[in-house]
C-alpha positions in Angstrom: 52.8 132.7 136.8 54.5 129.5 135.6 56.7 129.9 132.6 56.5 127.1 130.1 59.8 126.1 128.5 59.5 125.3 124.8 62.1 122.6 123.8 64.5 123.7 121.1 64.4 121.7 117.8 67.2 119.2 117.4 69.9 120.2 115.1 69.7 117.2 112.9 70.9 119.0 109.8 74.2 120.1 111.4 74.9 116.7 113.0 74.3 114.9 109.7 76.7 117.3 108.0 79.4 116.5 110.5 78.9 112.8 110.2 79.0 113.0 106.4 82.2 115.1 106.6 83.9 112.6 108.8 82.9 109.7 106.5 84.2 111.6 103.5 87.5 112.4 105.2 87.9 108.7 106.2 87.2 107.6 102.6 89.7 110.2 101.2 92.4 109.1 103.6 91.8 105.5 102.8 91.9 106.2 99.1 95.1 108.1 99.4 96.7 105.4 101.5 95.6 102.7 99.0 97.0 104.8 96.1 100.3 105.3 97.9 100.5 101.5 98.7 99.5 100.8 95.1 102.7 102.5 94.0 104.9 100.2 96.2 106.4 96.9 95.2 104.8 95.2 98.3 101.4 95.9 96.8 102.3 93.9 93.6 103.4 90.9 95.6 100.8 91.0 98.4 97.5 91.7 96.7 97.0 92.0 93.0 99.7 89.9 91.3 99.4 86.4 92.8 102.3 85.1 90.6 104.6 88.0 91.5 106.3 86.4 94.5 109.2 85.1 92.5 109.7 88.4 90.8 109.4 90.4 94.0 112.0 88.2 95.7 114.5 88.8 92.9 113.8 92.5 93.0 113.8 93.0 96.8 116.7 90.8 97.9 118.4 89.4 94.8 119.1 86.2 96.8 117.3 84.1 94.2 116.3 84.7 90.6 112.8 84.1 89.2 113.6 80.5 88.7 114.3 80.1 92.4 118.0 79.6 91.8 120.4 81.0 94.4 122.3 84.1 93.2 125.6 84.9 94.9 126.0 88.4 96.3 128.7 89.2 93.8 126.4 88.3 90.9 123.2 90.1 91.9 124.0 93.3 90.1 123.5 91.3 86.8 119.8 91.2 87.6 118.6 94.6 86.5 115.5 94.7 88.7 117.6 94.2 91.8 120.4 96.6 90.5 117.9 99.4 89.8 116.2 98.9 93.2 119.5 99.1 95.1 121.2 101.9 93.1 118.2 104.1 92.2 115.4 103.0 94.5 113.3 102.1 91.4 109.9 100.6 92.1 108.1 98.0 90.0 105.9 100.7 88.4 109.0 102.8 87.7 109.6 100.4 84.8 106.3 98.7 84.4 104.3 101.8 83.4 100.7 100.6 83.4 97.9 101.8 81.2 94.2 101.7 82.2 93.5 98.9 79.8 96.3 96.8 81.2 95.2 97.4 84.8 91.7 96.3 83.9 92.9 93.3 82.1 95.2 92.3 85.0 92.4 92.8 87.5 90.1 90.5 85.6 92.9 87.9 85.2 93.6 88.1 88.9 89.9 87.6 89.8 89.6 84.7 87.3 93.1 83.2 88.1 93.6 83.3 84.3 97.4 83.9 84.1 99.8 82.5 81.5 101.8 80.5 84.0 104.9 78.8 82.7 105.2 76.6 85.8 106.6 76.6 89.3 110.2 77.5 90.2 112.5 75.7 92.6 110.8 77.5 95.6 107.3 76.4 94.5 106.4 79.9 93.2 104.5 80.3 90.0 106.3 82.1 87.2 104.7 83.6 84.1 105.5 83.0 80.5 108.4 85.3 79.4 107.3 88.4 77.6 109.5 90.6 75.3 110.0 94.3 75.8 107.8 94.9 72.8 105.0 93.0 74.5 105.5 95.0 77.7 105.2 98.4 75.9 102.6 97.4 73.4 99.6 98.7 75.4 101.1 102.3 75.6 102.1 102.4 71.9 105.8 102.5 72.6 108.7 100.7 71.0 110.3 97.8 72.9 113.5 99.6 73.7 111.5 102.5 75.1 111.0 100.3 78.2 114.6 101.3 79.1 115.6 104.2 76.9 113.2 107.0 77.9 113.2 110.4 79.6 112.6 108.9 83.0 115.4 106.3 82.9 118.1 106.0 80.3 117.6 109.2 78.4 119.8 108.8 75.4 119.6 107.9 71.7 120.8 104.7 70.1 123.8 106.6 68.6 124.7 108.0 72.1 124.5 104.5 73.6 126.7 103.1 70.9 129.3 105.8 71.4 129.3 105.2 75.2 130.5 101.6 74.7 132.7 102.3 71.7 135.8 101.3 73.8 134.6 97.7 73.4 135.8 97.8 69.8 134.3 95.4 67.2 132.4 93.6 70.0 130.5 96.7 70.9 127.1 95.2 71.8 125.2 98.4 71.0 126.5 98.8 67.4 123.9 96.5 65.9 126.5 95.0 63.6 124.2 92.0 63.0 120.9 93.8 63.1 118.8 95.4 65.8 119.0 93.8 69.3 116.5 94.6 72.0 117.8 95.7 75.4 116.1 92.8 77.0 117.9 90.3 74.8 121.0 90.8 77.0 119.8 92.8 80.1 117.5 90.5 82.2 115.5 92.0 85.0 114.7 89.0 87.2 117.4 86.6 86.2 121.1 87.0 85.5 121.9 89.0 82.4 123.2 87.3 79.3 125.8 88.3 76.7 123.9 87.5 73.5 127.1 87.9 71.5 128.1 84.6 73.0 125.6 82.7 70.9 128.1 82.9 68.0 131.3 84.3 69.6 132.6 81.9 72.2 135.2 84.4 73.4 132.7 87.1 74.1 133.5 88.8 77.4 131.1 88.4 80.3 130.6 91.2 82.8 130.6 90.2 86.4 127.6 87.9 87.2 126.6 87.6 83.5 126.1 84.3 81.8 126.7 83.0 78.3 123.4 82.3 76.5 123.9 78.5 76.4 124.6 78.4 80.2 121.6 80.6 81.0 119.3 78.5 78.9 120.6 75.2 80.4 120.3 76.6 84.0 116.7 77.8 83.4 115.6 74.6 81.8 117.2 72.6 84.6 115.5 74.6 87.3 112.1 74.2 85.7 112.6 70.5 85.1 113.7 70.0 88.7 110.7 71.9 90.0 108.3 69.9 87.9 109.8 66.6 88.9 109.6 67.6 92.6 105.8 68.3 92.2 105.3 64.9 90.5 
């Protein structure tokens, strides 16, 4: 007697589950990879922030400032973005702590190309209009100096900071003798730092690589003028 073999039903359900699992795993790995890259400075310069090249260069190598001006090796520590990267491995987002609203706004600005560009620097790179520390921290409801003086970076009070530089005597820049001064008035991230005291006190000491306010303003204006004339 002949035996009739009945074909087994295909295991479509199991196969579909395996495929779905593989796809899900790929998506998760890609998402994790994108998130990790998103935390790196190269992401800021390569994808989202088109006008970030000038800032990334000053952060990564310190060879030029945001205006495209060459910075000698001995002076590079005066650019705090470069200094923090070299000494502490700080990333862009280590200082520029984003909020969801800021990220959405920046994403829309990137898609539309709607950035507040101040012009091109000497290297032909776009640079943005300068923002104060208060503007940089406004979205997260923090004070301007919280950009620097916080638990993740310089964890000290104004009184402790003033005491730390008390040896500078009457020219202690952290004593606020003439009213409150923001950290960013002196400490510049993507250009050489400036001793604001020099606006009035011509004999104000300059740390290595720092500039007097008048010199800093003249150099920045000269660089922008030269870049614009080259374009014309």
